[in-house]
Structures are given as structure tokens and as C-alpha cells.
N, C-alpha and C positions, 0 to 999 in steps of 0.2 A: 504494500500500500504506500502510495506517495503522499508526503505531507502537503497539505494545502498551503498556499502562500500566506494566508492569515495566521496559520500555526507557526510558520517560520518567523514572522514579524514578532509575535508574542514571545517566542523563545529567545530572540535576540535582545528584546527590550526589557530585560529583567530589572528588578529593583535594587540590585547590588551596586555599590559605589563604582565598581569596575565598568559598569555599563551606562554611566551618566553621559549625557550629551555634552560634548566639549565645543567651545567656539572654534569656528574654522580659522585656519591660518590665512586663508585667502578667500576672495569672492570672485565669482565668474559672471560677467555681464556681457552680453552680446559677443561672445567669443573672445573677450579680453580677460586677462588675469589681473586682479587688483590686489596688491599686497600692502599691508601696513608698513610704515616707514622703517621699523626695526627689521622686518623680514626682507624688505627691499634692500636695505643697507647690507645685510649679511650676504644675500645673493650677489649683489654687485661686488662686494669685497672679494668673494670667492672667485667670481669670473675674472675680475681684474688681476687677482693674484696669480692666475694661470697664464697671464699675458694676453688674454683675449679682450676684445672690445665688448661693451655692454650697451644694448639699445633698449630704450623704454620711452614711454610717453610722459613728458613733463607736465606738471601741474603748477599753476600759480601765475602771477602777473609781475613779479619783482624784476624780471629781466626784459620786460616789454620796452621798446618795440622790437628788439632784436631776436628774442626768444619769447614766443607767446604760449599761452595756456593751450595744451593739446599738441604742441610740436613734438615730433619724435627726435630724440637726442641720442647721439652716439658718444659714449664716454670711452676714451682710450686710457690704458694704464700709463703711469708716468715712467715706469721701467728705469728707475735710477736718475732720470732727468729732473731738474727743478722747474716748477712752474714759473712762468715769466709774467712781467707786467702786461696786463691786458688780456691774459688767458682767462677763459671761463672755466672754472673748476668745480668739481663736486667734492663736498667735505661734510664731516659731521660737526655740527655747531657745538662749541664747547659748553655753552650754557643750557641749551635745550636738548641736545643729543639727537636732533633731527637732521635728516639729509637736506643740504642746501646747495643750490647751484648759483654761484655769483661770480663776478669778475674781480680779478686781482687788481687793486688800485695802488698798492704799495708793498714794499718788501724791506725787511731789515733782518740781516743774518738768516736764520732759518724760520722766521715767522713772517706772516703775510697779513695785509689789510685787504679785506674784501668788501664788496658792496654790490647790491643789485642795481642794474642800470636804472630801474624805476623805483628804487627804495630811497626814503628820505635819510636813513642812517646807515652807518657802517655796521658790520657784523662784530667788530672787535678784533682782537689779535687771534689769528688762526695758525696753529703750528703746522709744520711740514707733515708730521705724522697724521694729522687729521684729514689731509687732502688725499683723496683716493684716485683721482684721475682728472683729465681735462676733456672738455667738449670739443669734438673734432668735426661733427656734422650735425646740422639741424635740417629736418625735413618738415615742410608744411604743405599739406594737401598733396602729398606725393612728389613734391619738387624740393630740390636742395636750396637752402637759403645760405648764402655765403657772407652776407653783410654781418659784421661784428666778430668774425673769426679770422679774417685775413690781416693784412697790414693795418687796416682801419681800426683794429682792436686797440692800438696805442692811443689814437685820438679819442676813441670812445671811453677808454679807461681814464684819460685825462679829464674829459668832460664830465664823466660820472663822479670822479674824485672831487671835483670842484663844484659840483651841484649845478652845472650848466644845462644838463639834459632837459629839464622841464622848460627851460627858456627856448630850446631848439625844437620843441615839439611842433610849433606852427610851421617852421621851416621844413621839417620832416614831412608834414602832411602835404605841403605845397609840392615838394619834390616827388612824392608818391603820386599825387594827382597828375602832375606833369608827365611822369614816366608812363602812367596808364593811358594817357591821351595820345601818345606817340603812335604813328601808323605801324601796324604789324604787331602791336602788343596786345 
């Protein structure tokens, strides 16, 4: 005699403490895997430690307009190299313990000053050990976005460090409007 499905469910869902429902380590929505910050950090550290790049969908607005909410980011391991002025890096924030992706706006010995391009305040002093990798690619709607990661990163870091970016937003909007109105775009 084969057990009915209802009998199997009842047998598996006992009252013992060993069979209590535990919260999931991840959630799955529309074919995407969503991890809490702690698990994402562990997974990212593991992948980067093996020398491989890590891709994921970024969340938040602190790096806008160069990195936007929902962009797909590729993080490359540092592999012994030091982050440079203007690089966009991923690190564990020393106060909150959360993953952060911000731009390096200053360096002194083996510590760094970082700030989001769209953030009003700096993150504080970040140690070299807290930095896991650097952003090497940004994809938006299936296309690569290169603005903010090339040589222009030095200018953006300078502007971000000195708080000029909010003043440049109207200019940025005009340039984007002009570029979209060009023939063939």
C-alpha cells in the first residue's frame, strides 16, 4: 500500500523542535535570487577569493547618476593591487557591517575615504582589508555603461569629494537630453 500525500505531509511536520520551520536564507522572485546583505557578502567574498568576478544587481541610489538602482554590476577581485583614487569599490562598512559600493575620494597609507556620488556625507575611514573588490562593469537595460569607470573617474571623484555633483546635475540633464536628440541615437 502506498502512502497518501497527506500522510507524508503529516509525518514530516511533527511537533518536535527538530522539525520547526526555519526562515529561508534567500527568497526567489521572478526567477531572481535575493539574499540578505550578510549572505551576499559571504558569497561575494568566497567568489572573489577564488579570483573570479562576481555579478549581481545593485540596489540603492547613492551612486546615481553613474550607477543606478537595478544596474547589474561586475565586481573584480583586487588580487594584490591597491584601489586607486576614483575607483568604485565594494566594502563592508565598519560601523554598520553592511555591503556598500562607493567611490574612493581619498587615500592615506592603507586607509581610504569613500563617498557615494549622490551621498551628502563620506563613509568615514575604510581600511584596505574591508575592501573586497572594484566595479569593472555596469550594465543597464542590457547595455554596458562606461561613464564613471574610465579616465573620467578622476574628475568624478574630485567633484564628488568637493560636493560639486549636485551643482552639475542640471548640466548633466542638458547633456543627456542633447545626446538623445542627436540623429541615429
